[in-house]
C-alpha positions in Angstrom: -16.7 -151.2 6.1 -15.4 -150.6 9.6 -11.7 -150.9 10.0 -9.6 -151.4 13.0 -9.0 -147.6 13.1 -12.8 -147.1 13.2 -12.9 -148.8 16.6 -9.5 -148.0 18.0 -8.8 -144.5 16.8 -12.4 -143.1 16.6 -13.8 -144.9 19.6 -16.8 -146.3 17.8 -18.8 -148.9 19.7 -21.0 -150.3 16.9 -21.3 -149.7 13.2 -24.4 -150.3 11.1 -23.6 -151.8 7.7 -25.3 -153.7 4.9 -25.3 -157.5 5.4 -23.6 -157.6 1.9 -20.4 -156.0 3.3 -17.9 -158.2 5.0 -16.2 -157.5 8.3 -13.8 -159.5 10.4 -15.4 -158.2 13.5 -18.4 -159.6 15.5 -21.7 -158.8 13.9 -25.4 -159.3 14.6 -28.5 -158.8 12.4 -30.4 -155.7 13.4 -33.2 -156.1 10.8 -34.1 -157.4 7.4 -35.7 -155.3 4.7 -36.7 -155.7 1.0 -37.0 -153.6 -2.1 -40.5 -152.4 -3.1 -42.0 -150.3 -5.8 -43.2 -146.9 -4.6 -45.8 -145.2 -6.8 -47.8 -142.0 -6.8 -51.2 -142.5 -5.3 -52.6 -141.1 -8.6 -51.5 -144.1 -10.6 -54.3 -146.4 -11.7 -55.3 -148.6 -8.7 -55.7 -151.7 -10.9 -52.1 -151.4 -12.2 -49.6 -153.7 -10.4 -45.9 -153.3 -10.2 -45.3 -155.1 -13.6 -47.7 -152.6 -15.2 -46.2 -149.5 -13.5 -42.5 -150.2 -13.9 -42.3 -150.0 -17.7 -45.0 -147.3 -18.1 -44.2 -144.8 -15.4 -41.1 -142.6 -15.3 -38.7 -143.6 -12.6 -37.4 -141.2 -10.0 -33.8 -142.2 -9.1 -30.9 -141.0 -7.0 -28.2 -139.6 -9.2 -25.3 -141.9 -8.5 -22.7 -143.7 -10.6 -23.7 -147.0 -9.1 -26.4 -149.1 -10.7 -28.7 -150.5 -8.1 -29.6 -154.2 -8.0 -33.3 -153.8 -8.7 -32.6 -152.1 -12.0 -30.3 -155.0 -13.0 -33.1 -157.4 -12.2 -35.5 -155.4 -14.4 -32.9 -155.5 -17.2 -32.4 -159.2 -16.7 -36.1 -159.8 -17.0 -36.4 -157.6 -20.1 -38.6 -155.0 -18.4 -37.9 -151.6 -20.0 -37.9 -148.6 -17.8 -37.0 -144.9 -18.2 -35.6 -142.5 -15.8 -37.9 -139.4 -15.6 -36.3 -137.5 -12.8 -32.9 -137.5 -10.9 -32.6 -136.5 -7.3 -29.5 -135.9 -5.2 -31.2 -137.0 -2.0 -32.6 -140.4 -1.2 -35.2 -138.9 1.2 -36.6 -136.6 -1.5 -37.4 -139.5 -3.8 -40.8 -140.4 -2.2 -41.9 -136.8 -2.1 -41.0 -136.4 -5.8 -42.9 -139.5 -6.7 -46.0 -138.3 -4.7 -45.9 -134.8 -6.3 -44.7 -135.4 -9.8 -45.9 -139.0 -10.3 -44.0 -142.0 -11.5 -42.3 -144.8 -9.5 -39.2 -145.4 -7.5 -37.5 -148.5 -6.0 -37.1 -148.1 -2.3 -36.5 -150.0 0.9 -39.8 -151.2 2.4 -39.2 -149.7 5.8 -38.4 -146.3 4.2 -41.5 -146.5 2.0 -43.8 -147.3 4.9 -42.5 -144.4 6.9 -42.6 -142.0 4.0 -46.2 -143.1 3.2 -47.2 -141.4 6.4 -45.9 -138.1 5.0 -46.8 -138.3 1.3 -49.5 -139.8 -0.8 -47.8 -143.0 -1.9 -48.8 -146.6 -2.7 -46.5 -149.5 -2.2 -46.3 -152.6 -4.5 -44.0 -155.6 -4.0 -41.1 -155.8 -6.4 -42.1 -158.4 -8.9 -38.9 -160.4 -9.0 -36.8 -162.2 -6.4 -33.9 -160.1 -5.0 -31.5 -160.8 -2.2 -32.6 -159.4 1.2 -31.4 -156.0 2.4 -30.3 -156.8 5.9 -28.6 -154.4 8.2 -26.1 -155.7 10.7 -24.5 -154.3 13.8 -20.7 -154.7 13.8 -19.5 -154.5 17.3 -16.2 -153.1 18.5 -14.2 -156.2 19.5 -12.7 -154.4 22.4 -15.9 -153.2 23.9 -15.6 -154.2 27.5 -18.5 -152.5 29.2 -21.1 -155.4 28.9 -23.8 -153.4 30.6 -23.4 -150.5 28.1 -23.3 -153.0 25.2 -26.5 -154.6 26.3 -28.2 -151.2 26.8 -27.1 -150.0 23.3 -28.1 -153.3 21.7 -31.6 -153.1 23.3 -31.9 -149.4 22.2 -31.0 -150.2 18.6 -33.4 -153.2 18.4 -36.1 -150.9 19.9 -35.4 -148.2 17.3 -35.4 -150.8 14.5 -38.8 -152.2 15.4 -41.4 -151.6 12.7 -43.9 -149.1 13.8 
């Protein structure tokens, strides 16, 4: 979460944060995203997300934090097993494509990674809160022309390809 020091001491103009984090500073939605199931292209084509999640090993990032989609699976009584741990979020789709299994990823990341690795994308089968990303603006940013330019640049970069 951006603090007063982030803007004052470090000279930051804008911070990108999850919509779930609070901030007392002005913010604006940059884009919305959602969780999807990423599977190896070798998985049976007739198998949907509810078939893949309990039967395929999951590739997950090795963190102490339990991610919301896993909680949703547990709440729905869907068993799953971790097959491989990764230390890097960006490696997960490559590991799924090469070693098989499934992973829970952001849709935008999955679509981009699908251009680099043989993956299929299935919708997550249960409702989850959105994964919005907000721009939190420096409240002291006085150069309006710069702010408009930066805002347009960020929106352009966030456009789905």
